[in-house]
Residue frames as qw, qx, qy, qz and C-alpha x, y, z in Angstrom:
[[0.002, -0.895, -0.445, -0.013, -0.03, -0.02, 0.02],
 [0.348, 0.599, -0.039, 0.721, 1.08, 3.54, -0.61],
 [0.353, -0.326, -0.490, 0.727, 1.84, 5.96, 2.33],
 [0.105, 0.889, 0.366, -0.255, -0.07, 9.17, 2.93],
 [0.205, -0.683, 0.276, 0.644, 2.91, 11.14, 1.65],
 [0.241, -0.051, 0.789, 0.563, 3.05, 9.17, -1.63],
 [0.153, 0.638, 0.755, -0.006, -0.80, 9.49, -2.08],
 [0.056, 0.896, 0.227, -0.377, -0.82, 13.27, -1.63],
 [0.229, -0.534, 0.483, 0.655, 2.36, 13.78, -3.78],
 [0.256, 0.233, 0.832, 0.434, 0.87, 11.72, -6.69],
 [0.146, 0.798, 0.582, 0.054, -2.40, 13.76, -6.60],
 [0.122, -0.827, 0.042, 0.547, -0.59, 17.12, -6.30],
 [0.289, -0.244, 0.638, 0.671, 1.59, 16.21, -9.31],
 [0.253, 0.434, 0.796, 0.337, -1.58, 15.46, -11.39],
 [0.005, 0.888, 0.419, -0.189, -3.23, 18.71, -10.41],
 [0.233, -0.698, 0.240, 0.633, -0.11, 20.73, -11.03],
 [0.319, 0.031, 0.718, 0.618, -0.03, 19.29, -14.57],
 [0.082, 0.607, 0.685, 0.394, -3.52, 20.50, -15.13],
 [0.095, 0.297, -0.117, 0.943, -2.93, 23.86, -13.40],
 [0.555, -0.608, -0.422, -0.379, -5.50, 23.11, -10.59],
 [0.380, -0.762, 0.300, -0.429, -5.34, 23.92, -6.92],
 [0.588, 0.273, -0.733, 0.208, -2.55, 21.72, -5.36],
 [0.213, -0.302, 0.634, -0.680, -3.86, 22.26, -1.85],
 [0.771, -0.059, -0.230, -0.591, -6.91, 20.06, -2.69],
 [0.755, 0.058, -0.653, -0.002, -5.46, 16.76, -1.87],
 [0.172, 0.121, -0.671, 0.711, -4.32, 17.74, 1.69],
 [0.429, -0.098, 0.227, -0.869, -7.83, 19.24, 2.37],
 [0.812, -0.057, -0.368, -0.449, -9.61, 16.14, 1.10],
 [0.635, 0.041, -0.723, 0.267, -7.40, 13.83, 3.15],
 [0.075, -0.151, 0.563, -0.809, -7.85, 15.93, 6.26],
 [0.651, -0.055, 0.039, -0.756, -11.70, 15.50, 5.76],
 [0.817, 0.040, -0.465, -0.339, -11.75, 11.92, 4.96],
 [0.618, 0.029, -0.683, 0.388, -9.44, 10.87, 7.68],
 [0.466, -0.817, -0.287, -0.183, -11.02, 13.22, 10.20],
 [0.699, -0.190, -0.135, 0.676, -7.50, 14.65, 11.01],
 [0.078, -0.961, -0.006, 0.267, -6.43, 18.21, 11.76],
 [0.587, 0.762, -0.246, 0.117, -3.60, 19.58, 9.47],
 [0.105, -0.723, 0.645, -0.225, -0.91, 19.24, 12.19],
 [0.836, -0.120, 0.495, -0.202, -1.97, 15.57, 12.57],
 [0.817, 0.574, 0.006, -0.055, -1.48, 14.94, 8.98],
 [0.294, 0.803, -0.494, 0.158, 2.17, 15.89, 9.14],
 [0.417, -0.491, 0.726, -0.240, 2.78, 13.27, 11.86],
 [0.806, 0.137, 0.556, -0.149, 1.23, 10.43, 9.80],
 [0.436, 0.701, -0.357, -0.437, 2.98, 11.11, 6.40],
 [0.213, 0.421, -0.870, -0.145, 4.83, 7.83, 6.48],
 [0.529, 0.061, 0.760, -0.372, 1.92, 5.73, 7.59],
 [0.034, 0.119, 0.850, 0.513, 0.12, 3.44, 4.98],
 [0.452, 0.057, -0.035, -0.889, -3.18, 4.35, 3.77],
 [0.450, 0.111, 0.871, -0.164, -5.89, 1.58, 4.37],
 [0.175, 0.254, 0.782, 0.541, -7.80, 0.36, 1.27],
 [0.027, 0.740, 0.672, 0.002, -11.08, 2.07, 2.17],
 [0.129, -0.840, -0.080, 0.521, -9.73, 5.37, 2.70],
 [0.301, -0.277, 0.617, 0.672, -7.57, 5.05, -0.36],
 [0.169, 0.438, 0.772, 0.428, -10.58, 4.30, -2.49],
 [0.017, -0.870, -0.474, 0.132, -12.53, 7.29, -1.02],
 [0.242, -0.675, 0.234, 0.656, -9.67, 9.56, -1.65],
 [0.248, -0.069, 0.688, 0.679, -9.37, 8.48, -5.29],
 [0.111, 0.671, 0.712, 0.174, -13.07, 8.75, -5.84],
 [0.112, -0.898, -0.224, 0.362, -13.06, 12.35, -4.26],
 [0.249, -0.504, 0.413, 0.717, -10.02, 13.38, -6.38],
 [0.238, 0.292, 0.768, 0.517, -11.84, 12.07, -9.59],
 [0.087, 0.807, 0.584, 0.036, -14.81, 14.22, -8.85],
 [0.147, -0.832, 0.046, 0.533, -12.65, 17.28, -8.41],
 [0.289, -0.261, 0.628, 0.674, -10.74, 16.57, -11.58],
 [0.168, 0.492, 0.776, 0.357, -14.03, 16.20, -13.34],
 [0.039, 0.451, 0.158, 0.877, -14.96, 19.83, -12.19],
 [0.513, -0.699, -0.472, -0.158, -16.83, 19.48, -9.02],
 [0.069, -0.791, 0.329, -0.512, -15.95, 21.99, -6.17],
 [0.421, 0.175, -0.797, 0.396, -14.07, 20.54, -3.27],
 [0.301, -0.129, 0.474, -0.817, -16.60, 21.99, -0.82],
 [0.795, 0.050, -0.114, -0.594, -19.28, 19.90, -2.38],
 [0.695, 0.213, -0.680, 0.101, -17.16, 16.73, -2.36],
 [0.172, 0.091, -0.746, 0.637, -16.48, 17.32, 1.49],
 [0.325, -0.642, -0.647, -0.251, -20.07, 18.45, 1.95],
 [0.462, -0.746, -0.279, 0.390, -18.78, 21.27, 4.24],
 [0.426, 0.561, -0.057, 0.707, -17.35, 24.70, 4.11],
 [0.418, -0.403, -0.457, 0.673, -15.91, 26.67, 6.97],
 [0.027, 0.690, 0.219, 0.690, -17.69, 30.18, 7.55],
 [0.312, -0.742, 0.224, -0.550, -16.83, 32.35, 10.57],
 [0.006, -0.407, 0.874, -0.266, -14.83, 29.43, 12.01],
 [0.664, 0.052, 0.592, -0.454, -17.84, 27.08, 11.89],
 [0.113, -0.095, 0.880, 0.452, -18.45, 24.18, 9.56],
 [0.564, 0.335, 0.257, -0.710, -21.48, 24.50, 7.42],
 [0.589, 0.209, 0.770, 0.125, -23.16, 21.79, 5.27],
 [0.360, 0.596, -0.201, -0.689, -23.20, 22.54, 1.61],
 [0.598, 0.157, 0.758, 0.207, -24.33, 20.72, -1.44],
 [0.230, 0.227, 0.581, 0.747, -25.39, 21.51, -5.05],
 [0.092, -0.731, -0.660, -0.148, -28.54, 23.16, -3.76],
 [0.254, -0.934, -0.093, 0.233, -26.96, 26.12, -2.06],
 [0.413, 0.817, -0.265, 0.303, -24.12, 28.62, -2.94],
 [0.768, -0.099, -0.354, 0.525, -20.75, 27.97, -1.24],
 [0.265, -0.947, -0.128, 0.126, -20.18, 30.64, 1.32],
 [0.605, 0.577, -0.097, 0.540, -17.41, 33.07, 0.58],
 [0.490, -0.253, -0.348, 0.758, -14.90, 34.86, 2.59],
 [0.009, -0.259, -0.089, -0.962, -16.29, 38.36, 1.43],
 [0.516, -0.567, -0.400, -0.503, -19.58, 37.42, 3.07],
 [0.656, -0.382, -0.466, 0.455, -17.88, 36.84, 6.32],
 [0.233, 0.035, -0.075, 0.969, -16.78, 40.56, 6.03],
 [0.317, -0.441, -0.336, -0.770, -20.44, 41.52, 5.70],
 [0.700, -0.521, -0.489, 0.013, -21.49, 39.57, 8.84],
 [0.580, -0.178, -0.283, 0.743, -18.63, 41.17, 10.61],
 [0.057, 0.180, 0.104, 0.976, -19.77, 44.70, 9.65],
 [0.505, -0.501, -0.503, -0.490, -23.38, 43.86, 10.59],
 [0.680, -0.445, -0.465, 0.351, -22.15, 42.97, 14.20],
 [0.344, -0.030, -0.128, 0.930, -20.24, 46.34, 14.33],
 [0.195, -0.335, -0.278, -0.879, -23.32, 48.18, 13.24],
 [0.602, -0.530, -0.584, -0.128, -25.45, 46.42, 15.85],
 [0.527, -0.379, -0.353, 0.674, -23.26, 47.85, 18.60],
 [0.157, 0.076, 0.085, 0.981, -23.51, 51.32, 16.96],
 [0.337, -0.231, -0.351, -0.843, -27.32, 51.50, 16.48],
 [0.729, -0.336, -0.418, -0.425, -29.08, 48.97, 18.57],
 [0.284, 0.247, -0.757, 0.534, -26.95, 48.60, 21.76],
 [0.322, -0.107, 0.468, -0.816, -30.06, 49.78, 24.00],
 [0.782, -0.029, -0.295, -0.549, -32.59, 47.17, 22.38],
 [0.587, -0.310, 0.708, -0.242, -33.29, 43.95, 24.31],
 [0.697, 0.259, 0.667, 0.046, -34.62, 42.25, 21.27],
 [0.139, 0.605, -0.325, -0.714, -33.55, 43.01, 17.71],
 [0.792, 0.402, 0.427, -0.171, -35.51, 41.68, 14.71],
 [0.032, -0.571, 0.633, 0.522, -33.48, 40.66, 11.86],
 [0.866, 0.372, 0.296, -0.156, -34.23, 38.97, 8.48],
 [0.200, -0.445, 0.700, 0.522, -31.89, 37.39, 5.95],
 [0.712, 0.521, 0.170, -0.438, -33.60, 37.15, 2.57],
 [0.747, 0.534, -0.391, -0.056, -32.26, 34.44, 0.19],
 [0.558, -0.698, 0.434, -0.117, -30.55, 32.57, 2.89],
 [0.594, 0.496, -0.632, -0.052, -29.11, 29.61, 1.00],
 [0.595, 0.054, -0.708, 0.376, -26.96, 27.45, 3.30],
 [0.524, -0.798, -0.296, -0.032, -28.20, 29.77, 6.19],
 [0.671, 0.071, -0.259, 0.691, -24.43, 30.87, 6.69],
 [0.050, 0.425, -0.087, 0.900, -25.39, 34.56, 7.37],
 [0.629, -0.535, -0.212, -0.522, -28.61, 33.91, 9.51],
 [0.890, -0.317, -0.293, 0.146, -27.06, 31.20, 11.63],
 [0.551, 0.150, -0.283, 0.771, -23.81, 32.93, 12.21],
 [0.127, -0.483, 0.097, -0.861, -25.56, 36.19, 13.22],
 [0.732, -0.498, -0.246, -0.395, -27.93, 34.28, 15.50],
 [0.866, -0.201, -0.278, 0.364, -24.97, 32.58, 17.27],
 [0.492, 0.253, -0.189, 0.811, -22.86, 35.71, 17.39],
 [0.134, -0.225, 0.161, -0.952, -25.45, 38.10, 18.82],
 [0.064, -0.325, -0.921, 0.204, -27.97, 36.60, 21.38],
 [0.206, 0.402, 0.322, -0.832, -30.18, 39.74, 21.24],
 [0.299, 0.242, -0.501, -0.775, -31.18, 38.93, 17.66],
 [0.665, 0.313, 0.601, -0.312, -34.58, 37.30, 16.71],
 [0.017, 0.407, -0.626, -0.665, -33.66, 36.00, 13.23],
 [0.749, 0.409, 0.436, -0.286, -35.98, 35.06, 10.44],
 [0.156, -0.448, 0.663, 0.579, -34.65, 33.66, 7.15],
 [0.730, 0.456, 0.313, -0.401, -36.23, 33.06, 3.82],
 [0.118, -0.348, 0.739, 0.564, -35.52, 31.36, 0.56],
 [0.704, 0.277, -0.229, -0.613, -37.49, 30.38, -2.59],
 [0.629, 0.237, -0.733, -0.110, -35.93, 27.00, -2.76],
 [0.857, -0.426, 0.047, -0.287, -37.12, 24.28, -0.40],
 [0.930, 0.058, -0.214, 0.293, -34.05, 22.25, -0.96],
 [0.342, 0.526, -0.343, 0.699, -31.90, 25.20, 0.33],
 [0.502, -0.594, 0.123, -0.617, -34.01, 25.58, 3.19],
 [0.956, -0.259, -0.128, -0.043, -33.54, 22.00, 4.19],
 [0.672, 0.262, -0.314, 0.618, -29.70, 22.59, 4.15],
 [0.045, -0.566, 0.202, -0.798, -30.20, 25.80, 6.18],
 [0.780, -0.473, -0.019, -0.410, -32.35, 24.06, 8.83],
 [0.943, -0.079, -0.231, 0.225, -29.81, 21.35, 9.18],
 [0.452, 0.404, -0.296, 0.738, -27.02, 23.86, 9.68],
 [0.341, -0.597, 0.150, -0.711, -29.11, 25.80, 12.25],
 [0.894, -0.380, -0.073, -0.225, -29.88, 22.53, 14.10],
 [0.864, 0.049, -0.269, 0.422, -26.27, 21.07, 14.08],
 [0.395, 0.338, -0.245, 0.818, -24.75, 24.46, 15.17],
 [0.331, -0.483, -0.662, 0.469, -27.42, 25.20, 17.70],
 [0.004, -0.038, -0.096, -0.995, -28.91, 28.40, 16.22],
 [0.242, 0.562, 0.697, -0.373, -32.42, 29.55, 16.81],
 [0.046, 0.232, -0.396, -0.887, -33.63, 30.69, 13.42],
 [0.572, 0.470, 0.532, -0.411, -37.13, 30.77, 11.98],
 [0.135, -0.161, 0.705, 0.677, -37.15, 29.69, 8.25],
 [0.561, 0.550, 0.414, -0.460, -39.89, 30.55, 5.76],
 [0.423, 0.142, 0.679, 0.583, -40.15, 29.56, 2.13],
 [0.329, 0.840, 0.401, -0.158, -41.22, 32.07, -0.51],
 [0.563, 0.496, 0.180, 0.636, -39.99, 34.51, -3.14],
 [0.263, 0.433, -0.198, 0.839, -37.83, 37.33, -1.83],
 [0.144, -0.200, 0.394, -0.885, -40.02, 39.64, 0.67],
 [0.579, -0.249, -0.499, -0.595, -43.31, 37.69, 0.25],
 [0.621, -0.288, -0.705, 0.182, -42.98, 35.42, 3.35],
 [0.276, -0.138, -0.407, 0.860, -42.13, 38.42, 5.47],
 [0.270, -0.119, -0.153, -0.943, -45.09, 40.58, 4.12],
 [0.604, -0.271, -0.649, -0.374, -47.55, 37.65, 4.33],
 [0.603, -0.376, -0.631, 0.310, -46.64, 37.15, 8.10],
 [0.146, -0.937, -0.120, -0.293, -46.57, 40.99, 8.80],
 [0.783, -0.368, -0.118, 0.486, -43.06, 40.76, 9.97],
 [0.129, 0.966, -0.089, 0.204, -41.10, 44.02, 10.69],
 [0.866, -0.142, -0.145, 0.458, -37.40, 44.18, 11.24],
 [0.305, -0.880, 0.134, 0.338, -34.77, 46.41, 12.68],
 [0.168, -0.589, 0.653, 0.445, -32.18, 44.91, 10.42],
 [0.831, 0.487, 0.129, -0.235, -32.73, 43.74, 6.77],
 [0.321, -0.547, 0.697, 0.334, -29.94, 41.52, 5.36],
 [0.875, 0.401, 0.243, -0.118, -29.64, 40.04, 1.91],
 [0.258, -0.477, 0.677, 0.497, -26.91, 38.52, -0.40],
 [0.756, 0.509, 0.280, -0.303, -28.92, 38.34, -3.52],
 [0.736, 0.202, 0.435, 0.478, -27.72, 36.97, -6.86],
 [0.009, 0.901, 0.021, -0.432, -25.70, 39.77, -8.40],
 [0.394, -0.219, 0.652, 0.610, -23.78, 38.39, -11.36],
 [0.460, 0.499, -0.174, -0.713, -24.94, 39.97, -14.68],
 [0.890, 0.226, 0.301, -0.259, -26.48, 37.33, -16.89],
 [0.709, 0.691, -0.131, 0.047, -23.86, 37.70, -19.63],
 [0.178, -0.828, 0.522, -0.098, -20.84, 37.85, -17.40],
 [0.754, 0.260, -0.603, 0.023, -18.31, 35.14, -17.68],
 [0.605, -0.619, 0.397, -0.307, -17.66, 33.15, -14.64],
 [0.107, -0.424, 0.899, 0.020, -15.44, 30.26, -13.73],
 [0.615, -0.001, -0.705, -0.352, -16.63, 26.87, -15.18],
 [0.319, -0.047, -0.878, 0.354, -16.45, 25.35, -11.71],
 [0.197, 0.261, 0.464, -0.824, -18.92, 27.94, -10.28],
 [0.506, 0.241, -0.246, -0.790, -21.25, 27.96, -13.44],
 [0.587, 0.061, -0.744, -0.313, -21.36, 24.25, -13.89],
 [0.446, -0.192, -0.837, 0.252, -22.10, 23.30, -10.21],
 [0.031, -0.237, -0.600, 0.763, -23.49, 26.01, -8.09],
 [0.263, 0.650, 0.710, -0.067, -27.28, 26.89, -8.30],
 [0.274, 0.344, 0.312, 0.842, -27.94, 29.60, -11.01],
 [0.294, -0.794, -0.458, -0.271, -30.88, 30.87, -9.11],
 [0.544, -0.760, -0.088, 0.344, -28.33, 32.10, -6.43],
 [0.609, -0.162, 0.286, 0.721, -25.84, 33.49, -8.93],
 [0.255, 0.238, 0.448, 0.823, -27.40, 35.53, -11.66],
 [0.031, -0.552, -0.456, 0.698, -29.12, 38.90, -11.28],
 [0.452, 0.818, 0.317, -0.160, -30.66, 39.80, -14.61],
 [0.597, 0.725, 0.053, 0.339, -28.98, 41.89, -17.34],
 [0.192, 0.775, -0.323, 0.508, -27.07, 44.28, -15.11],
 [0.507, 0.015, -0.754, 0.418, -26.95, 42.16, -11.86],
 [0.108, -0.062, 0.436, -0.891, -29.42, 44.43, -9.94],
 [0.482, -0.304, -0.627, -0.531, -32.65, 42.70, -10.75],
 [0.584, -0.472, -0.654, 0.092, -33.15, 41.31, -7.27],
 [0.277, -0.187, -0.357, 0.872, -31.92, 44.51, -5.53],
 [0.252, -0.113, -0.193, -0.942, -34.57, 46.57, -7.32],
 [0.571, -0.335, -0.700, -0.269, -37.09, 43.90, -6.34],
 [0.498, -0.358, -0.589, 0.527, -36.18, 44.29, -2.84],
 [0.177, -0.103, -0.147, 0.968, -35.93, 48.03, -2.84],
 [0.274, -0.330, -0.501, -0.751, -39.39, 48.45, -4.38],
 [0.633, -0.539, -0.365, -0.419, -41.16, 46.99, -1.45],
 [0.565, 0.045, -0.650, 0.507, -38.68, 46.67, 1.44],
 [0.139, -0.299, 0.299, -0.896, -40.32, 49.52, 3.39],
 [0.757, -0.330, -0.258, -0.502, -43.28, 47.23, 4.07],
 [0.883, -0.228, -0.387, 0.137, -41.09, 45.09, 6.28],
 [0.392, 0.300, -0.372, 0.786, -38.90, 47.77, 7.95],
 [0.328, -0.691, -0.503, 0.402, -39.65, 49.26, 11.42],
 [0.056, 0.983, 0.171, -0.035, -39.54, 53.02, 11.69],
 [0.020, -0.806, 0.581, 0.109, -35.72, 52.99, 12.04],
 [0.967, 0.033, 0.251, 0.018, -33.93, 50.27, 10.30],
 [0.186, -0.637, 0.645, 0.379, -30.53, 49.12, 8.92],
 [0.907, 0.380, 0.125, -0.130, -30.27, 47.45, 5.58],
 [0.286, -0.643, 0.669, 0.239, -27.12, 45.45, 4.66],
 [0.874, 0.461, 0.056, -0.146, -26.28, 43.87, 1.30],
 [0.547, -0.288, 0.559, 0.552, -23.34, 42.20, -0.42],
 [0.542, 0.787, 0.038, -0.293, -22.92, 43.59, -4.02],
 [0.832, 0.390, 0.114, 0.378, -20.70, 43.13, -7.06],
 [0.491, -0.493, 0.050, 0.716, -17.32, 44.93, -6.82],
 [0.238, 0.057, 0.412, 0.878, -18.06, 46.67, -10.06],
 [0.083, -0.653, -0.700, -0.277, -21.66, 47.76, -9.43],
 [0.216, -0.395, -0.371, 0.812, -21.05, 50.95, -7.43],
 [0.080, 0.072, -0.226, -0.968, -22.24, 53.41, -10.18],
 [0.454, -0.300, -0.641, -0.541, -25.50, 51.59, -11.09],
 [0.406, -0.467, -0.727, 0.300, -26.17, 50.80, -7.37],
 [0.133, -0.289, -0.245, 0.916, -25.86, 54.62, -6.51],
 [0.281, -0.082, -0.439, -0.849, -28.47, 55.25, -9.45],
 [0.484, -0.414, -0.744, -0.200, -30.93, 52.70, -7.96],
 [0.383, -0.401, -0.528, 0.643, -30.39, 54.15, -4.47],
 [0.037, 0.159, 0.039, -0.986, -31.15, 57.72, -5.65],
 [0.464, -0.207, -0.554, -0.659, -34.39, 56.50, -7.28],
 [0.621, -0.371, -0.668, -0.177, -35.54, 54.30, -4.35],
 [0.590, -0.620, -0.373, 0.359, -34.01, 55.85, -1.31],
 [0.370, 0.709, 0.043, 0.598, -33.53, 59.43, -2.36],
 [0.284, -0.833, 0.163, -0.446, -33.42, 60.76, 1.32],
 [0.926, -0.375, -0.004, 0.039, -31.51, 57.86, 2.85],
 [0.093, -0.794, 0.598, 0.057, -27.84, 57.95, 3.91],
 [0.994, 0.108, 0.010, -0.007, -25.93, 55.02, 2.66],
 [0.208, -0.766, 0.583, 0.174, -22.40, 53.66, 2.62],
 [0.924, 0.329, -0.196, -0.010, -20.57, 51.33, 0.12],
 [0.533, -0.691, 0.483, 0.065, -17.70, 49.64, 2.03],
 [0.540, 0.566, -0.613, -0.108, -14.74, 48.01, 0.49],
 [0.971, -0.229, -0.069, 0.015, -13.62, 44.53, 1.40],
 [0.583, -0.648, 0.330, 0.361, -9.99, 43.71, 2.51],
 [0.626, 0.162, 0.453, 0.614, -9.01, 43.49, -1.16],
 [0.040, -0.415, 0.046, 0.908, -10.14, 47.19, -1.63],
 [0.106, -0.261, -0.734, -0.618, -13.12, 46.18, -3.80],
 [0.407, -0.126, 0.170, -0.889, -16.53, 47.73, -3.32],
 [0.306, -0.015, -0.950, -0.052, -18.45, 44.91, -1.77],
 [0.178, -0.465, -0.793, 0.351, -20.89, 45.92, 0.96],
 [0.102, -0.466, -0.200, -0.855, -23.84, 48.31, 1.02],
 [0.185, -0.411, -0.712, 0.539, -25.42, 49.73, 4.18],
 [0.136, -0.542, -0.289, -0.777, -28.62, 51.88, 4.00],
 [0.122, -0.151, -0.619, 0.761, -29.51, 53.88, 7.11],
 [0.192, -0.551, -0.626, -0.517, -33.27, 54.09, 7.07],
 [0.360, -0.839, -0.076, -0.401, -34.20, 57.00, 9.32],
 [0.788, -0.464, -0.064, 0.400, -30.88, 56.28, 11.06],
 [0.082, 0.962, -0.239, -0.104, -28.02, 58.65, 11.25],
 [0.828, 0.362, -0.308, 0.297, -24.81, 57.30, 9.49],
 [0.669, -0.705, 0.092, 0.218, -22.05, 56.85, 12.19]]
């Protein structure tokens, strides 16, 4: 039998030849063997048993065939927690962690005196945003919506496994909130924002759900849909937080001038210096 070192080296060589991510074999092996990275280095010269060898080869074949490693593992780490992911939900990205972080800062700025803060996450997908916020801030009363029942199943599972108290509702965009007469202090959404014609990586386009990726001709279809009716679900004073495309600042500002002419807003840059987060201060003063 081959050793762990030989198995990983051989897989890395194949990936290198095809110019794919050479970290994948280690990541896959950690996952399949239930080991931490530091433990892997201590077992490099151990032989790999037959069952693990077969699982590893099968996982590598799926990756070579174009499937994302996150779907092969069935998990992705977000805010230091492991979230279940599959082909029914978007894989949580690091940029979205920055959105969550900024929402938590804003809660301290605007809602420190409130005992209960009502928050909704529209288009929740895997539930990464809703579940993380519910776990990070105990004052939050969180409702999350999605049009996809399959996505909601994943989100409910994540909430259950991670011990988060989140109410999930199925429906198109704001409809479930309007139907239930829910009003929130904080409205959060990471809607699909890729323009329909924009070229994206094959691994994303061929695997992740298109309903969670594409936002019409200019990427703002779902934002406009939200902006048109969002005031129906807001309390007198509310914070709105969105992730957005890094190149959408100009058209976003046009939309804001039309739908929120009197509201202050901020477009924040992510750690790569790209415009990535939008905060609208509805009857709130910008800090």
